[in-house]
Rosetta silent file (secondary structure, phi, psi, omega in degrees, C-alpha in Angstrom):
SEQUENCE: MRRSLLLALAAGAALAGCDMAPKYIRPALPVAPAAPAGPAYAAPAAGAIVPADTAWQDFFVDAKLRGVIRLALDNNRDLRMAVANVEQARALYRVQRADLFPTIGANGSATYQKSPGGVATTGGVGAGAGTGTGTGAVTGGSVRTDIYTANLGISAWEIDLFGRLRNLAKSAQEDYFAAAENRDAAQTALIAEVATAWLTMAADQDRLRIAQDTE
SCORE:     score description
SCORE:     0.000 S_00000001
   1 L     0.000  -45.201  179.469   33.592  -18.119   35.337 S_00000001
   2 H   -66.362  -36.587 -179.896   34.031  -18.148   31.584 S_00000001
   3 H   -65.524  -43.233  179.753   32.650  -21.700   31.370 S_00000001
   4 H   -65.420  -36.547  176.609   29.506  -20.795   33.294 S_00000001
   5 H   -64.411  -41.989  177.610   28.994  -17.744   31.071 S_00000001
   6 H   -64.216  -38.625  178.007   29.283  -19.863   27.964 S_00000001
   7 H   -65.481  -39.992  178.169   26.827  -22.382   29.383 S_00000001
   8 H   -63.803  -43.330  178.543   24.345  -19.588   30.162 S_00000001
   9 H   -64.221  -39.321  179.273   24.651  -18.184   26.630 S_00000001
  10 H   -67.602  -38.062  177.600   24.194  -21.631   25.124 S_00000001
  11 H   -67.078  -39.860  177.834   21.105  -22.277   27.263 S_00000001
  12 H   -64.222  -40.464  177.339   19.628  -18.911   26.285 S_00000001
  13 H   -64.931  -39.588  177.586   20.247  -19.644   22.599 S_00000001
  14 H   -64.598  -41.889  178.982   18.624  -23.067   22.936 S_00000001
  15 H   -68.403  -34.090  179.253   15.571  -21.629   24.642 S_00000001
  16 H   -68.251  -24.415  178.336   15.328  -18.871   22.018 S_00000001
  17 L   -85.721   -4.647  179.589   15.137  -21.559   19.328 S_00000001
  18 L   -80.858  153.407  178.150   12.167  -23.317   20.990 S_00000001
  19 L  -136.469  110.895 -176.141    8.648  -22.747   19.782 S_00000001
  20 L   -91.064   -1.509 -179.316    5.819  -23.652   22.200 S_00000001
  21 L   -73.566  141.875  177.223    2.987  -22.698   19.824 S_00000001
  22 L   -66.362  148.511  179.822    0.920  -25.632   18.519 S_00000001
  23 L   -70.019  129.151 -176.590    1.427  -26.548   14.894 S_00000001
  24 L   -85.108  132.466  177.091   -1.218  -25.018   12.674 S_00000001
  25 L  -118.641  118.867 -178.849   -3.065  -27.362   10.289 S_00000001
  26 L   -68.446  126.708  179.564   -5.070  -25.639    7.577 S_00000001
  27 L   -69.575  159.322  178.421   -8.643  -26.999    7.538 S_00000001
  28 L   -65.833  140.351  179.357  -10.129  -28.415    4.345 S_00000001
  29 L   -71.213  143.583 -179.217  -11.816  -25.849    2.111 S_00000001
  30 L   -76.694   -4.198 -179.499  -15.621  -26.059    1.933 S_00000001
  31 L  -120.051  162.565 -179.473  -15.529  -25.761   -1.871 S_00000001
  32 L   -71.214  144.969 -178.561  -13.980  -27.987   -4.521 S_00000001
  33 L   -70.805  -15.419 -179.163  -10.418  -27.060   -5.566 S_00000001
  34 L  -142.685  161.979  178.842  -11.368  -27.149   -9.260 S_00000001
  35 L   -68.982  148.823  179.946  -14.390  -26.686  -11.463 S_00000001
  36 L   -64.386  147.195 -179.291  -16.424  -29.829  -12.146 S_00000001
  37 L  -134.915  155.680 -179.146  -15.543  -31.714  -15.310 S_00000001
  38 L   149.419 -178.055 -178.640  -17.181  -34.502  -17.279 S_00000001
  39 L   -63.555  -26.905 -177.098  -19.535  -35.216  -20.178 S_00000001
  40 L   -81.267   -8.797 -176.862  -22.263  -33.030  -18.685 S_00000001
  41 L  -115.476  137.160  178.071  -20.002  -29.937  -18.577 S_00000001
  42 L   -71.636  141.645  177.653  -18.762  -28.004  -21.546 S_00000001
  43 L   -72.162  139.801  179.019  -15.014  -27.838  -21.960 S_00000001
  44 L   -64.764  138.439  179.451  -13.590  -24.350  -21.458 S_00000001
  45 L   -70.407  151.937 -179.090  -12.717  -22.614  -24.692 S_00000001
  46 L   -65.589  130.447  179.707   -9.131  -21.869  -25.496 S_00000001
  47 L    76.946   17.013  179.404   -8.160  -18.412  -24.211 S_00000001
  48 L   -68.172  148.605 -177.549  -11.336  -18.082  -22.134 S_00000001
  49 L   -84.949  129.907  176.109  -11.308  -15.369  -19.467 S_00000001
  50 L   -91.601  119.471 -175.693  -11.335  -16.608  -15.903 S_00000001
  51 H   -57.141  -38.245 -176.788  -13.470  -14.230  -13.840 S_00000001
  52 H   -66.353  -23.773 -178.357  -11.395  -14.689  -10.677 S_00000001
  53 H  -103.578   12.575 -176.049   -8.250  -13.562  -12.499 S_00000001
  54 L  -108.843  134.114  175.717   -9.850  -10.658  -14.357 S_00000001
  55 L   -69.899  149.972 -176.423   -9.787   -7.027  -13.230 S_00000001
  56 H   -63.951  -27.866  177.883  -13.175   -5.435  -12.882 S_00000001
  57 H   -64.400  -33.517  178.865  -12.307   -2.846  -15.529 S_00000001
  58 H   -85.154  -20.820 -177.728  -11.955   -5.666  -18.073 S_00000001
  59 H   -78.455  -34.278  179.194  -14.971   -7.596  -16.811 S_00000001
  60 L  -104.037  125.249 -174.466  -17.477   -4.770  -17.382 S_00000001
  61 L   -96.171  -16.137 -178.301  -17.485   -3.416  -20.937 S_00000001
  62 L   -76.357  121.141 -178.729  -19.991   -0.577  -20.490 S_00000001
  63 H   -64.266  -36.425  178.936  -18.086    2.678  -20.097 S_00000001
  64 H   -68.110  -39.951  177.432  -20.895    4.306  -18.089 S_00000001
  65 H   -64.364  -38.107  176.038  -21.069    1.366  -15.702 S_00000001
  66 H   -61.890  -40.522  178.702  -17.310    1.592  -15.223 S_00000001
  67 H   -64.198  -40.316  179.936  -17.649    5.246  -14.324 S_00000001
  68 H   -66.851  -40.542  179.628  -20.365    4.532  -11.761 S_00000001
  69 H   -64.559  -43.559  177.142  -18.280    1.722  -10.210 S_00000001
  70 H   -61.433  -41.365  178.751  -15.233    3.969  -10.012 S_00000001
  71 H   -63.410  -39.205  176.687  -17.307    6.704   -8.412 S_00000001
  72 H   -65.791  -41.577 -179.553  -18.577    4.205   -5.806 S_00000001
  73 H   -66.273  -32.671 -177.770  -15.053    2.931   -5.071 S_00000001
  74 H   -79.459  -19.859 -172.364  -13.754    6.485   -4.578 S_00000001
  75 H  -124.794    6.292 -179.798  -16.536    7.597   -2.211 S_00000001
  76 L   -81.236  126.758 -178.538  -17.649    4.511   -0.248 S_00000001
  77 H   -71.819  -36.487 -179.188  -16.992    4.958    3.476 S_00000001
  78 H   -65.001  -38.030  178.546  -16.959    1.261    4.272 S_00000001
  79 H   -69.157  -35.699  176.574  -14.248    0.644    1.700 S_00000001
  80 H   -63.419  -40.211  177.635  -12.220    3.553    3.112 S_00000001
  81 H   -64.413  -39.443  178.405  -12.474    1.990    6.574 S_00000001
  82 H   -63.230  -40.875  177.935  -11.338   -1.357    5.157 S_00000001
  83 H   -64.534  -43.629  178.284   -8.308    0.329    3.562 S_00000001
  84 H   -61.711  -37.321  178.336   -7.519    2.101    6.867 S_00000001
  85 H   -65.700  -32.670  175.594   -7.745   -1.202    8.694 S_00000001
  86 H   -64.161  -47.057  179.383   -5.200   -2.668    6.301 S_00000001
  87 H   -62.915  -39.179  177.026   -2.759    0.166    6.980 S_00000001
  88 H   -64.585  -46.029  177.810   -3.308   -0.194   10.733 S_00000001
  89 H   -62.758  -35.201  177.561   -2.684   -3.933   10.656 S_00000001
  90 H   -67.242  -42.507  179.469    0.459   -3.402    8.589 S_00000001
  91 H   -65.277  -42.038  178.650    1.797   -0.843   11.088 S_00000001
  92 H   -62.902  -37.281  177.415    1.040   -3.109   14.038 S_00000001
  93 H   -63.879  -42.680  179.857    2.841   -5.986   12.298 S_00000001
  94 H   -64.779  -38.936  179.142    5.907   -3.846   11.752 S_00000001
  95 H   -65.191  -43.607 -179.450    5.890   -2.736   15.403 S_00000001
  96 H   -68.061  -37.946 -179.395    5.530   -6.325   16.640 S_00000001
  97 H   -70.013  -28.135  179.388    8.227   -7.594   14.302 S_00000001
  98 H   -65.357  -24.067  177.663   10.611   -4.877   15.495 S_00000001
  99 L   -66.914  -15.391  178.892   10.643   -6.518   18.947 S_00000001
 100 L   -74.905  -16.917 -175.078   12.629   -9.414   17.527 S_00000001
 101 L  -116.521  149.404  179.688   15.661   -7.183   17.013 S_00000001
 102 L   -69.928  150.075  176.310   17.587   -5.109   19.533 S_00000001
 103 E   -91.249  116.109 -176.108   17.140   -1.379   19.686 S_00000001
 104 E  -104.112  124.635  179.078   20.443    0.273   18.902 S_00000001
 105 E  -116.112  136.612  179.843   21.000    3.874   19.915 S_00000001
 106 E  -140.394  141.393  176.213   23.900    6.034   18.799 S_00000001
 107 E  -152.827  154.152  178.894   24.696    9.652   19.292 S_00000001
 108 E  -146.140  161.605 -178.883   27.687   11.890   18.944 S_00000001
 109 E  -151.177  153.630  176.393   28.735   15.404   19.662 S_00000001
 110 E  -137.506  130.295  178.623   31.613   17.724   18.875 S_00000001
 111 E  -133.761  159.207  175.284   32.615   20.807   20.854 S_00000001
 112 E  -145.632  156.157  176.961   35.554   23.154   20.866 S_00000001
 113 E  -144.877  147.681  178.659   36.806   25.879   23.104 S_00000001
 114 E  -112.450  139.379  176.366   39.401   28.555   22.776 S_00000001
 115 E  -123.824  140.146 -177.177   41.704   29.714   25.484 S_00000001
 116 E   -63.019  138.678  179.782   43.874   32.842   25.238 S_00000001
 117 L   -94.531  -14.433 -179.607   47.503   32.105   24.420 S_00000001
 118 L   -75.016  116.489  178.486   48.941   35.455   25.558 S_00000001
 119 L  -125.416  126.732  178.185   50.558   35.047   28.973 S_00000001
 120 L   -77.781  131.671 -179.621   52.516   37.833   30.674 S_00000001
 121 L   -80.857  -26.719  175.557   55.868   36.706   32.055 S_00000001
 122 L  -131.918 -175.019 -178.436   56.056   39.574   34.555 S_00000001
 123 L   -62.101  144.205 -179.647   53.680   42.083   35.982 S_00000001
 124 E   154.871  174.733 -179.271   51.698   44.114   33.502 S_00000001
 125 E  -119.509  124.009  178.392   48.377   44.292   31.680 S_00000001
 126 E   -89.427  145.660  179.032   47.953   42.628   28.290 S_00000001
 127 E  -142.793  133.459  175.782   45.731   44.133   25.603 S_00000001
 128 L    77.190 -168.417 -179.116   44.777   42.774   22.177 S_00000001
 129 L  -103.667  105.629  177.117   46.444   39.807   20.451 S_00000001
 130 L    87.477    4.279  177.452   50.153   39.913   20.851 S_00000001
 131 E  -124.646  157.331 -179.449   50.456   43.464   22.173 S_00000001
 132 E  -168.332  171.558  177.961   50.560   44.733   25.650 S_00000001
 133 E  -124.556  153.978 -179.220   51.671   47.469   27.953 S_00000001
 134 E   109.969 -167.524 -174.130   53.888   47.308   30.886 S_00000001
 135 L   -95.122   -7.072 -178.489   57.187   45.660   31.494 S_00000001
 136 L   -88.676  165.859  178.578   56.162   42.079   30.782 S_00000001
 137 L  -100.635  137.964 -176.655   56.277   40.119   27.493 S_00000001
 138 L  -117.513  129.968  175.488   53.036   38.869   25.970 S_00000001
 139 L   -90.955  121.674 -174.710   52.757   35.856   23.674 S_00000001
 140 L   -80.322  171.997  178.110   50.103   36.364   20.926 S_00000001
 141 L    92.999 -179.426  179.047   47.456   33.919   19.488 S_00000001
 142 E  -143.095  162.566 -177.196   45.015   31.448   21.084 S_00000001
 143 E  -111.415  128.212  177.758   44.768   27.720   21.711 S_00000001
 144 E  -106.183  132.337 -179.498   41.789   25.719   20.324 S_00000001
 145 E  -116.906  119.307  176.404   40.732   22.458   21.938 S_00000001
 146 E   -98.747  133.507 -178.909   38.429   20.066   20.036 S_00000001
 147 E  -125.641  123.432  179.919   36.421   17.491   21.999 S_00000001
 148 E  -119.342  133.950  179.159   34.585   14.626   20.234 S_00000001
 149 E  -131.834  144.904  179.351   32.273   12.167   21.982 S_00000001
 150 E  -144.589  134.825  179.150   30.359    9.146   20.611 S_00000001
 151 E  -127.941  137.354  176.689   28.010    6.758   22.411 S_00000001
 152 E  -136.716  127.299 -177.329   26.628    3.438   21.145 S_00000001
 153 E  -145.747  158.732  176.959   24.272    1.274   23.160 S_00000001
 154 E  -119.248  126.598 -178.889   21.774   -1.542   22.917 S_00000001
 155 E  -140.699  166.344  175.661   18.568   -1.320   24.936 S_00000001
 156 L    54.214   50.130  177.962   15.043   -2.779   25.089 S_00000001
 157 L  -120.178  119.850  179.451   16.033   -6.196   23.770 S_00000001
 158 L  -106.767  126.882  175.742   14.188   -9.263   25.019 S_00000001
 159 L   -66.995  130.508 -174.128   15.555  -12.717   24.298 S_00000001
 160 L   -79.083   80.657  178.440   12.850  -14.624   22.454 S_00000001
 161 H   -76.469  131.049  175.891   12.369  -17.481   24.878 S_00000001
 162 H    62.228   17.658  174.374   10.093  -20.272   23.635 S_00000001
 163 H    73.980   21.718 -177.920    9.255  -18.291   20.476 S_00000001
 164 H   -60.795  -50.598 -176.561    6.882  -15.806   22.181 S_00000001
 165 H   -69.408  -35.146  176.894    7.934  -12.815   20.112 S_00000001
 166 H   -66.002  -38.896  179.550    8.037  -14.773   16.870 S_00000001
 167 H   -70.620  -35.603  175.861    4.541  -16.091   17.426 S_00000001
 168 H   -65.899  -39.345  177.128    3.268  -12.595   18.247 S_00000001
 169 H   -65.493  -39.927  177.934    4.862  -11.270   15.057 S_00000001
 170 H   -65.662  -39.436  178.861    3.331  -14.143   13.051 S_00000001
 171 H   -63.536  -41.809  178.302   -0.075  -13.469   14.614 S_00000001
 172 H   -65.734  -35.578  178.002    0.207   -9.757   13.656 S_00000001
 173 H   -66.761  -42.022  178.847    1.203  -10.780   10.140 S_00000001
 174 H   -64.651  -37.057  176.295   -1.848  -13.073    9.821 S_00000001
 175 H   -63.106  -38.046  176.720   -4.038  -10.197   11.060 S_00000001
 176 H   -65.393  -42.895  178.576   -2.574   -8.020    8.297 S_00000001
 177 H   -62.907  -40.522  179.424   -3.293  -10.670    5.698 S_00000001
 178 H   -64.744  -40.756  179.811   -6.864  -11.011    7.010 S_00000001
 179 H   -64.945  -38.532  177.700   -7.393   -7.265    6.870 S_00000001
 180 H   -64.748  -40.506  178.020   -6.137   -7.211    3.258 S_00000001
 181 H   -68.306  -34.673  176.231   -8.516   -9.998    2.328 S_00000001
 182 H   -65.861  -37.567  177.337  -11.399   -8.207    4.033 S_00000001
 183 H   -65.317  -44.909  177.957  -10.579   -5.109    2.024 S_00000001
 184 H   -61.899  -40.232  177.848  -10.631   -7.105   -1.218 S_00000001
 185 H   -65.019  -38.631  178.871  -13.930   -8.730   -0.204 S_00000001
 186 H   -65.628  -39.355  178.788  -15.445   -5.334    0.578 S_00000001
 187 H   -67.145  -44.613  179.297  -14.401   -4.008   -2.824 S_00000001
 188 H   -61.000  -43.099  179.037  -15.787   -7.068   -4.619 S_00000001
 189 H   -64.166  -38.460  178.974  -19.075   -6.818   -2.741 S_00000001
 190 H   -66.086  -43.360 -179.695  -19.344   -3.108   -3.549 S_00000001
 191 H   -64.802  -40.473 -179.935  -18.684   -3.668   -7.264 S_00000001
 192 H   -64.951  -39.994  178.675  -21.259   -6.493   -7.317 S_00000001
 193 H   -64.790  -41.536  179.036  -23.884   -4.320   -5.627 S_00000001
 194 H   -66.410  -43.717  179.742  -23.340   -1.455   -8.045 S_00000001
 195 H   -64.009  -40.050  179.066  -23.441   -3.754  -11.050 S_00000001
 196 H   -64.600  -42.579  178.891  -26.625   -5.433   -9.774 S_00000001
 197 H   -65.413  -36.237  178.701  -28.340   -2.106   -9.197 S_00000001
 198 H   -65.035  -46.305 -179.008  -27.256   -0.966  -12.670 S_00000001
 199 H   -68.114  -35.348  176.735  -28.634   -4.075  -14.362 S_00000001
 200 H   -64.749  -41.130  177.448  -31.845   -3.873  -12.318 S_00000001
 201 H   -65.600  -38.645  178.965  -32.353   -0.262  -13.376 S_00000001
 202 H   -65.956  -39.483  177.419  -31.684   -1.183  -17.026 S_00000001
 203 H   -66.082  -40.554  177.652  -34.216   -4.011  -16.835 S_00000001
 204 H   -64.995  -37.648  178.131  -36.834   -1.734  -15.266 S_00000001
 205 H   -66.056  -37.029  176.028  -36.279    0.853  -17.971 S_00000001
 206 H   -63.409  -44.397  179.470  -36.775   -1.828  -20.636 S_00000001
 207 H   -63.226  -40.297 -179.337  -40.041   -2.958  -18.989 S_00000001
 208 H   -65.263  -39.409 -178.331  -41.201    0.635  -18.760 S_00000001
 209 H   -68.058  -40.018  179.113  -40.386    1.215  -22.455 S_00000001
 210 H   -67.017  -40.422  178.828  -42.288   -1.987  -23.471 S_00000001
 211 H   -64.273  -39.471  179.781  -45.277   -0.961  -21.313 S_00000001
 212 H   -68.503  -36.352  179.688  -45.349    2.486  -22.914 S_00000001
 213 H   -71.474  -25.262 -175.915  -45.114    1.018  -26.439 S_00000001
 214 L   -96.107    4.107  179.914  -48.006   -1.407  -25.816 S_00000001
 215 L   -69.448    0.000    0.000  -50.434    1.114  -24.453 S_00000001
């Protein structure tokens, strides 16, 4: 009996270590991994700012433009939805990952009860604690009984056969990463649109000023 139980446990552990999902191979990126170099391209200056690694507050030097961009970031509904999608994806990933571990429940309780300790040895009526009337003798005081209970159990635990739960957790994690990247892309697009509109308005104002001066 013990040998068959050990064999069953070993088989379950072996199946839990299997992964039936196909191996993922990242496709080649459609862009070059580095900027072009050669005689036709100027060498980057020492200490040059890389736009991809620069915060937008440092990229735009106009204080008014920064204020407009911040106002757009704080009040854009599409960006708020993107942020909410990130939080939702993170919560779903945590829920899915929790299925890999057993659910442990524990509870405890403590109760007590008192029983009267005065017992008449012969006929009579007892009154109060340690006093009585009649011919019998009464023993005073009371007896307290403490009762403690504790329960510990494991429930809702599925053995991860063939890596199903791990793959579901990994899929939820990738969805969370994708939602975070979508949020960053939405913020970048919003900043670019605001900056483009700002520069377009500035150019139109310059043209209007030149037209007024040449009348």
